[in-house]
C-alpha positions as a printed NumPy array, in Angstrom:
array([[ 211.738,   21.301, -104.361],
       [ 209.998,   24.035, -106.318],
       [ 209.127,   23.151, -109.94 ],
       [ 211.223,   24.83 , -112.626],
       [ 209.777,   26.822, -115.508],
       [ 210.466,   23.803, -117.739],
       [ 208.589,   21.481, -115.324],
       [ 205.556,   23.791, -115.329],
       [ 205.659,   24.128, -119.106],
       [ 205.982,   20.343, -119.576],
       [ 202.921,   19.671, -117.426],
       [ 200.935,   22.267, -119.383],
       [ 201.774,   20.873, -122.824],
       [ 201.889,   17.13 , -122.013],
       [ 198.113,   16.602, -122.595],
       [ 198.328,   18.322, -126.007],
       [ 201.214,   16.086, -127.072],
       [ 199.492,   12.937, -125.815],
       [ 196.227,   13.878, -127.577],
       [ 198.141,   13.682, -130.866],
       [ 199.341,   10.163, -130.015],
       [ 202.881,   11.035, -128.965],
       [ 204.695,   11.269, -125.667],
       [ 206.609,   14.265, -124.409],
       [ 210.254,   13.179, -124.243],
       [ 211.449,   16.515, -122.842],
       [ 211.89 ,   20.213, -123.43 ],
       [ 214.388,   22.993, -123.048],
       [ 213.799,   26.731, -122.948],
       [ 217.045,   28.674, -123.342],
       [ 216.945,   32.409, -123.956],
       [ 218.512,   33.88 , -127.061],
       [ 218.761,   37.625, -126.714],
       [ 215.266,   38.975, -126.082],
       [ 213.572,   35.759, -127.174],
       [ 213.121,   32.437, -125.452],
       [ 213.435,   29.281, -127.558],
       [ 211.046,   26.512, -126.544],
       [ 212.394,   23.195, -127.861],
       [ 209.981,   20.311, -127.477],
       [ 211.089,   16.731, -128.099],
       [ 208.354,   14.181, -128.804],
       [ 208.531,   10.436, -129.344],
       [ 206.252,    7.516, -130.157],
       [ 206.453,    3.725, -130.194],
       [ 207.604,    3.807, -133.83 ],
       [ 209.214,    7.251, -133.737],
       [ 207.416,   10.384, -134.927],
       [ 206.593,   11.856, -138.309],
       [ 207.057,   15.37 , -139.619],
       [ 203.261,   15.683, -139.675],
       [ 203.068,   14.838, -135.969],
       [ 205.758,   17.415, -135.191],
       [ 203.837,   20.033, -137.2  ],
       [ 200.561,   19.175, -135.422],
       [ 202.198,   19.402, -131.992],
       [ 203.724,   22.737, -133.008],
       [ 200.322,   24.124, -134.052],
       [ 198.461,   22.879, -130.977],
       [ 201.125,   23.816, -128.436],
       [ 201.718,   27.188, -130.134],
       [ 198.02 ,   28.033, -129.744],
       [ 198.03 ,   26.829, -126.135],
       [ 201.073,   28.946, -125.252],
       [ 199.509,   32.031, -126.858],
       [ 196.257,   31.534, -124.916],
       [ 197.923,   30.719, -121.579],
       [ 200.458,   33.554, -122.007],
       [ 202.968,   32.025, -119.559],
       [ 206.046,   32.908, -121.592],
       [ 207.051,   36.524, -121.119],
       [ 207.908,   38.321, -124.355],
       [ 208.544,   36.769, -127.728],
       [ 209.412,   33.105, -128.14 ],
       [ 210.345,   30.635, -130.843],
       [ 208.758,   27.175, -130.763],
       [ 210.643,   24.177, -132.172],
       [ 209.282,   20.61 , -132.171],
       [ 211.282,   17.528, -133.175],
       [ 212.047,   13.924, -132.308],
       [ 214.815,   13.328, -129.745],
       [ 216.959,   11.916, -132.562],
       [ 219.549,    9.168, -132.533],
       [ 221.715,   11.044, -130.037],
       [ 218.749,   11.666, -127.773],
       [ 219.229,   13.64 , -124.631],
       [ 217.808,   12.111, -121.47 ],
       [ 215.649,   14.313, -119.289],
       [ 215.377,   11.823, -116.401],
       [ 216.954,    8.587, -115.255],
       [ 213.611,    6.824, -115.869],
       [ 214.08 ,    7.403, -119.613],
       [ 217.421,    5.575, -119.471],
       [ 216.03 ,    2.208, -118.361],
       [ 215.401,    0.992, -121.929],
       [ 218.976,    1.869, -122.939],
       [ 220.982,   -0.362, -120.585],
       [ 223.907,   -1.761, -122.592],
       [ 224.067,    1.333, -124.824],
       [ 226.865,    3.896, -124.964],
       [ 226.091,    7.199, -123.241],
       [ 227.995,   10.473, -122.892],
       [ 227.508,   12.464, -119.706],
       [ 228.622,   16.071, -119.262],
       [ 229.147,   17.071, -115.633],
       [ 228.601,   20.53 , -114.167],
       [ 231.971,   20.29 , -112.414],
       [ 235.076,   18.28 , -113.273],
       [ 235.533,   14.93 , -111.561],
       [ 239.022,   13.399, -111.584],
       [ 239.995,   16.19 , -113.983],
       [ 237.22 ,   15.426, -116.494],
       [ 233.834,   16.943, -117.23 ],
       [ 232.802,   14.316, -119.813],
       [ 232.27 ,   10.612, -119.123],
       [ 231.548,    8.179, -121.964],
       [ 230.742,    4.556, -121.269],
       [ 228.291,    1.68 , -121.476],
       [ 225.16 ,    2.162, -119.386],
       [ 225.188,   -0.601, -116.768],
       [ 222.589,    0.318, -114.109],
       [ 219.967,    2.981, -113.543],
       [ 218.011,    3.988, -110.47 ],
       [ 215.944,    7.027, -109.5  ],
       [ 218.77 ,    9.45 , -108.746],
       [ 221.877,    8.018, -110.395],
       [ 223.221,    5.664, -113.023],
       [ 226.386,    3.666, -113.584],
       [ 228.505,    3.454, -116.733],
       [ 231.366,    1.103, -117.499],
       [ 234.339,    2.775, -119.126],
       [ 237.606,    0.947, -119.853],
       [ 236.64 ,   -1.809, -117.414],
       [ 235.928,    0.68 , -114.593],
       [ 232.44 ,    1.417, -113.325],
       [ 231.547,    5.02 , -112.552],
       [ 228.34 ,    6.042, -110.802],
       [ 227.007,    9.491, -111.636],
       [ 224.369,   11.386, -109.668],
       [ 221.672,   12.914, -111.878],
       [ 221.94 ,   16.285, -110.107],
       [ 225.67 ,   16.513, -110.958],
       [ 224.984,   16.41 , -114.705],
       [ 224.576,   19.183, -117.214],
       [ 223.283,   16.64 , -119.753],
       [ 223.497,   13.015, -120.778],
       [ 222.929,   11.638, -124.276],
       [ 222.937,    8.327, -126.073],
       [ 225.977,    7.81 , -128.303],
       [ 224.711,    6.444, -131.625],
       [ 226.477,    3.317, -132.822],
       [ 226.789,    2.78 , -136.561]])
């Protein structure tokens, strides 16, 4: 499978993020009119600080200007994944077994596009949630996005 623009961008910026003592949680790059928005999510063992986000923004911004891989104008945003963190791979979900997750499917399944349940199992290409006593297995490629549901 050919790498996406986001995959290429992630591999380019990962060393910059790690040099600052953080890990790259994920990124998105939607277009908004004539501009592309690069949203970078970083994390650390004890979370991340505003100063770390600002440092990543400076370093990655310089790198993107020098490498010139983004056509046209772009906006760079750097933040933590937050309490309702979006997962960018099933591997990221392993530490969240037992937590509530919300998955949005590309296409409706049994008349629904959204599945909310307790994360039961995770493997490389799919994961299983328990919802109202029923287990549902979802393939990663069938998902638009999946997020943790914060519990207060």
